[in-house]
ZATI-627384 format. One record per atom (N, C-alpha, C): residue number from 1; x, y, z. Coordinates in nm, 2 decimals, decimal comma. Example, Ala and Ser with C-alpha at 12.3 -4.5 7.8 and 13.67 -1.06 7.14 Angstrom:
! ZATI-627384
(1 (1,32 -0,57 0,78))
(1 (1,23 -0,45 0,78))
(1 (1,32 -0,33 0,78))
(2 (1,28 -0,22 0,71))
(2 (1,37 -0,11 0,71))
(2 (1,29 0,00 0,79))
! end
This chain:
! ZATI-627384
(1 (0,08 -0,12 0,00))
(1 (0,00 0,00 0,00))
(1 (0,09 0,12 0,00))
(2 (0,06 0,22 -0,09))
(2 (0,13 0,34 -0,10))
(2 (0,08 0,44 0,00))
(3 (0,17 0,53 0,05))
(3 (0,13 0,63 0,14))
(3 (0,07 0,75 0,07))
(4 (0,01 0,84 0,14))
(4 (-0,07 0,95 0,08))
(4 (0,02 1,06 0,02))
(5 (0,15 1,05 0,04))
(5 (0,24 1,15 -0,03))
(5 (0,30 1,10 -0,16))
(6 (0,25 0,98 -0,20))
(6 (0,30 0,92 -0,32))
(6 (0,28 1,01 -0,44))
(7 (0,37 1,01 -0,53))
(7 (0,36 1,10 -0,65))
(7 (0,24 1,07 -0,74))
(8 (0,19 0,95 -0,73))
(8 (0,08 0,92 -0,82))
(8 (-0,05 0,98 -0,77))
(9 (-0,05 1,06 -0,67))
(9 (-0,17 1,13 -0,62))
(9 (-0,18 1,27 -0,69))
(10 (-0,07 1,31 -0,76))
(10 (-0,06 1,44 -0,82))
(10 (-0,06 1,44 -0,97))
(11 (-0,10 1,55 -1,03))
(11 (-0,09 1,56 -1,18))
(11 (0,05 1,61 -1,21))
(12 (0,09 1,62 -1,33))
(12 (0,22 1,66 -1,37))
(12 (0,26 1,80 -1,32))
(13 (0,16 1,89 -1,29))
(13 (0,19 2,02 -1,24))
(13 (0,19 2,03 -1,09))
(14 (0,17 1,92 -1,02))
(14 (0,18 1,91 -0,88))
(14 (0,05 1,93 -0,80))
(15 (-0,06 1,94 -0,87))
(15 (-0,19 1,95 -0,81))
(15 (-0,25 1,81 -0,77))
(16 (-0,31 1,81 -0,66))
(16 (-0,37 1,68 -0,61))
(16 (-0,48 1,64 -0,70))
(17 (-0,48 1,51 -0,74))
(17 (-0,58 1,46 -0,84))
(17 (-0,72 1,45 -0,78))
(18 (-0,72 1,42 -0,65))
(18 (-0,85 1,41 -0,58))
(18 (-0,84 1,49 -0,45))
(19 (-0,92 1,59 -0,44))
(19 (-0,92 1,68 -0,32))
(19 (-0,95 1,60 -0,19))
(20 (-1,01 1,49 -0,20))
(20 (-1,05 1,41 -0,08))
(20 (-0,92 1,34 -0,02))
(21 (-0,81 1,34 -0,09))
(21 (-0,69 1,28 -0,04))
(21 (-0,61 1,38 0,04))
(22 (-0,65 1,50 0,05))
(22 (-0,58 1,61 0,11))
(22 (-0,57 1,59 0,26))
(23 (-0,46 1,63 0,32))
(23 (-0,45 1,64 0,46))
(23 (-0,34 1,74 0,49))
(24 (-0,32 1,78 0,62))
(24 (-0,22 1,88 0,65))
(24 (-0,08 1,84 0,62))
(25 (-0,05 1,71 0,63))
(25 (0,08 1,66 0,60))
(25 (0,11 1,68 0,45))
(26 (0,01 1,65 0,36))
(26 (0,03 1,67 0,22))
(26 (0,04 1,82 0,19))
(27 (-0,04 1,90 0,26))
(27 (-0,03 2,05 0,24))
(27 (0,11 2,10 0,27))
(28 (0,17 2,05 0,38))
(28 (0,30 2,10 0,42))
(28 (0,40 2,05 0,32))
(29 (0,39 1,93 0,27))
(29 (0,49 1,88 0,17))
(29 (0,48 1,97 0,04))
(30 (0,36 2,00 0,00))
(30 (0,34 2,08 -0,12))
(30 (0,40 2,22 -0,09))
(31 (0,37 2,28 0,02))
(31 (0,43 2,41 0,06))
(31 (0,58 2,41 0,06))
(32 (0,64 2,31 0,11))
(32 (0,79 2,30 0,11))
(32 (0,84 2,30 -0,04))
(33 (0,77 2,22 -0,12))
(33 (0,81 2,22 -0,27))
(33 (0,79 2,36 -0,33))
(34 (0,70 2,43 -0,28))
(34 (0,67 2,57 -0,33))
(34 (0,75 2,68 -0,26))
(35 (0,84 2,63 -0,17))
(35 (0,92 2,73 -0,09))
(35 (0,84 2,82 0,00))
(36 (0,74 2,76 0,06))
(36 (0,66 2,84 0,15))
(36 (0,66 2,78 0,29))
(37 (0,69 2,86 0,39))
(37 (0,68 2,82 0,53))
(37 (0,55 2,86 0,58))
(38 (0,47 2,76 0,61))
(38 (0,33 2,78 0,65))
(38 (0,32 2,85 0,79))
(39 (0,24 2,96 0,79))
(39 (0,21 3,04 0,91))
(39 (0,06 3,03 0,94))
(40 (0,02 3,08 1,05))
(40 (-0,12 3,08 1,08))
(40 (-0,20 3,15 0,97))
(41 (-0,15 3,26 0,92))
(41 (-0,22 3,33 0,81))
(41 (-0,23 3,25 0,68))
(42 (-0,12 3,17 0,65))
(42 (-0,13 3,08 0,53))
(42 (-0,24 2,98 0,55))
(43 (-0,24 2,92 0,67))
(43 (-0,34 2,82 0,70))
(43 (-0,49 2,87 0,69))
(44 (-0,50 3,00 0,74))
(44 (-0,63 3,06 0,73))
(44 (-0,68 3,07 0,59))
(45 (-0,60 3,11 0,50))
(45 (-0,63 3,12 0,36))
(45 (-0,66 2,98 0,30))
(46 (-0,57 2,88 0,33))
(46 (-0,59 2,75 0,28))
(46 (-0,72 2,68 0,32))
(47 (-0,75 2,70 0,45))
(47 (-0,88 2,64 0,50))
(47 (-1,00 2,71 0,44))
(48 (-0,98 2,84 0,42))
(48 (-1,09 2,92 0,36))
(48 (-1,12 2,87 0,22))
(49 (-1,01 2,85 0,14))
(49 (-1,02 2,81 0,00))
(49 (-1,08 2,67 0,00))
(50 (-1,04 2,58 0,08))
(50 (-1,09 2,44 0,09))
(50 (-1,24 2,44 0,12))
(51 (-1,28 2,52 0,22))
(51 (-1,42 2,53 0,26))
(51 (-1,50 2,58 0,15))
(52 (-1,46 2,69 0,08))
(52 (-1,53 2,74 -0,03))
(52 (-1,54 2,64 -0,14))
(53 (-1,43 2,57 -0,18))
(53 (-1,44 2,47 -0,28))
(53 (-1,54 2,36 -0,25))
(54 (-1,53 2,31 -0,12))
(54 (-1,62 2,20 -0,08))
(54 (-1,77 2,24 -0,09))
(55 (-1,79 2,37 -0,06))
(55 (-1,93 2,41 -0,06))
(55 (-1,98 2,44 -0,20))
(56 (-1,90 2,51 -0,29))
(56 (-1,95 2,55 -0,42))
(56 (-1,89 2,47 -0,54))
(57 (-1,79 2,38 -0,51))
(57 (-1,73 2,30 -0,62))
(57 (-1,66 2,39 -0,73))
(58 (-1,62 2,51 -0,69))
(58 (-1,54 2,59 -0,78))
(58 (-1,42 2,65 -0,69))
(59 (-1,31 2,67 -0,76))
(59 (-1,20 2,74 -0,69))
(59 (-1,22 2,89 -0,70))
(60 (-1,21 2,95 -0,59))
(60 (-1,24 3,10 -0,59))
(60 (-1,13 3,18 -0,66))
(61 (-1,17 3,28 -0,73))
(61 (-1,08 3,37 -0,80))
(61 (-1,02 3,46 -0,69))
(62 (-0,91 3,53 -0,72))
(62 (-0,85 3,62 -0,63))
(62 (-0,95 3,72 -0,58))
(63 (-1,02 3,78 -0,67))
(63 (-1,11 3,89 -0,63))
(63 (-1,22 3,84 -0,54))
(64 (-1,27 3,72 -0,57))
(64 (-1,37 3,66 -0,48))
(64 (-1,31 3,62 -0,35))
(65 (-1,19 3,57 -0,35))
(65 (-1,12 3,53 -0,23))
(65 (-1,10 3,65 -0,14))
(66 (-1,05 3,76 -0,19))
(66 (-1,03 3,88 -0,11))
(66 (-1,16 3,94 -0,06))
(67 (-1,26 3,95 -0,15))
(67 (-1,39 4,01 -0,10))
(67 (-1,45 3,93 0,01))
(68 (-1,45 3,80 -0,01))
(68 (-1,52 3,71 0,09))
(68 (-1,44 3,71 0,22))
(69 (-1,31 3,70 0,22))
(69 (-1,23 3,70 0,34))
(69 (-1,25 3,83 0,41))
(70 (-1,24 3,94 0,34))
(70 (-1,26 4,07 0,40))
(70 (-1,40 4,09 0,47))
(71 (-1,50 4,03 0,41))
(71 (-1,63 4,04 0,46))
(71 (-1,65 3,94 0,58))
(72 (-1,62 3,82 0,56))
(72 (-1,64 3,72 0,66))
(72 (-1,55 3,72 0,78))
(73 (-1,42 3,75 0,76))
(73 (-1,32 3,76 0,86))
(73 (-1,30 3,90 0,92))
(74 (-1,37 3,99 0,86))
(74 (-1,36 4,13 0,90))
(74 (-1,21 4,18 0,90))
(75 (-1,14 4,14 0,79))
(75 (-1,00 4,17 0,77))
(75 (-0,99 4,26 0,65))
(76 (-0,88 4,32 0,64))
(76 (-0,85 4,40 0,52))
(76 (-0,73 4,35 0,45))
(77 (-0,75 4,25 0,36))
(77 (-0,64 4,20 0,28))
(77 (-0,66 4,25 0,14))
(78 (-0,55 4,25 0,06))
(78 (-0,56 4,28 -0,08))
(78 (-0,47 4,19 -0,16))
(79 (-0,47 4,20 -0,29))
(79 (-0,40 4,11 -0,37))
(79 (-0,25 4,12 -0,34))
(80 (-0,19 4,23 -0,31))
(80 (-0,05 4,24 -0,28))
(80 (-0,02 4,16 -0,16))
(81 (-0,10 4,16 -0,06))
(81 (-0,08 4,08 0,06))
(81 (-0,08 3,93 0,03))
(82 (-0,18 3,89 -0,05))
(82 (-0,18 3,75 -0,09))
(82 (-0,06 3,71 -0,17))
(83 (-0,01 3,80 -0,25))
(83 (0,12 3,77 -0,33))
(83 (0,24 3,76 -0,24))
(84 (0,24 3,83 -0,13))
(84 (0,35 3,81 -0,03))
(84 (0,34 3,67 0,03))
(85 (0,22 3,63 0,06))
(85 (0,20 3,50 0,12))
(85 (0,23 3,39 0,02))
(86 (0,18 3,41 -0,10))
(86 (0,19 3,31 -0,21))
(86 (0,25 3,37 -0,33))
(87 (0,39 3,38 -0,34))
(87 (0,45 3,46 -0,44))
(87 (0,45 3,41 -0,58))
(88 (0,41 3,29 -0,60))
(88 (0,40 3,23 -0,74))
(88 (0,26 3,25 -0,80))
(89 (0,18 3,32 -0,73))
(89 (0,04 3,34 -0,77))
(89 (-0,05 3,29 -0,66))
(90 (-0,12 3,39 -0,60))
(90 (-0,20 3,35 -0,49))
(90 (-0,31 3,24 -0,52))
(91 (-0,39 3,26 -0,62))
(91 (-0,49 3,16 -0,64))
(91 (-0,43 3,03 -0,68))
(92 (-0,33 3,03 -0,77))
(92 (-0,27 2,91 -0,82))
(92 (-0,19 2,83 -0,71))
(93 (-0,11 2,90 -0,64))
(93 (-0,03 2,84 -0,53))
(93 (-0,11 2,80 -0,41))
(94 (-0,20 2,88 -0,37))
(94 (-0,28 2,85 -0,25))
(94 (-0,37 2,73 -0,28))
(95 (-0,43 2,73 -0,40))
(95 (-0,51 2,62 -0,44))
(95 (-0,43 2,49 -0,45))
(96 (-0,31 2,49 -0,49))
(96 (-0,23 2,37 -0,50))
(96 (-0,20 2,32 -0,35))
(97 (-0,17 2,41 -0,26))
(97 (-0,14 2,37 -0,12))
(97 (-0,27 2,32 -0,06))
(98 (-0,39 2,38 -0,10))
(98 (-0,52 2,34 -0,04))
(98 (-0,57 2,21 -0,10))
(99 (-0,50 2,16 -0,20))
(99 (-0,54 2,03 -0,26))
(99 (-0,66 2,04 -0,35))
(100 (-0,69 2,15 -0,40))
(100 (-0,81 2,17 -0,49))
(100 (-0,76 2,20 -0,63))
(101 (-0,84 2,19 -0,73))
(101 (-0,80 2,21 -0,87))
(101 (-0,75 2,36 -0,89))
(102 (-0,66 2,37 -0,99))
(102 (-0,61 2,50 -1,03))
(102 (-0,73 2,58 -1,08))
(103 (-0,74 2,71 -1,04))
(103 (-0,85 2,79 -1,09))
(103 (-0,84 2,79 -1,25))
(104 (-0,96 2,79 -1,31))
(104 (-0,96 2,79 -1,46))
(104 (-0,91 2,92 -1,52))
(105 (-0,91 3,03 -1,45))
(105 (-0,86 3,15 -1,51))
(105 (-0,71 3,18 -1,48))
(106 (-0,64 3,08 -1,43))
(106 (-0,50 3,09 -1,41))
(106 (-0,42 3,03 -1,53))
(107 (-0,32 3,10 -1,57))
(107 (-0,24 3,05 -1,68))
(107 (-0,13 2,95 -1,63))
! end
């Protein structure tokens, strides 16, 4: 039996093939490959994205992510802040760590 960090769980771009296989250990391993040290703030975004995906079955766009987080969490984040947290592209990189599909509007 293979463990959950096996490479056959991912597509060639490093996205988890099935979001149901995700766990924090997998997220940490993806983050390490992405050169991200996970902080409380990173986890907050990751869990928000996962919750959104599980509810609506779509990956949130950056605009939707910022608007919803600012409204629900009563925070003031912007795209620049997200790019500091996820420098290779907030939606793309955060979605990869969250174990959900790459947003369709990401190149």
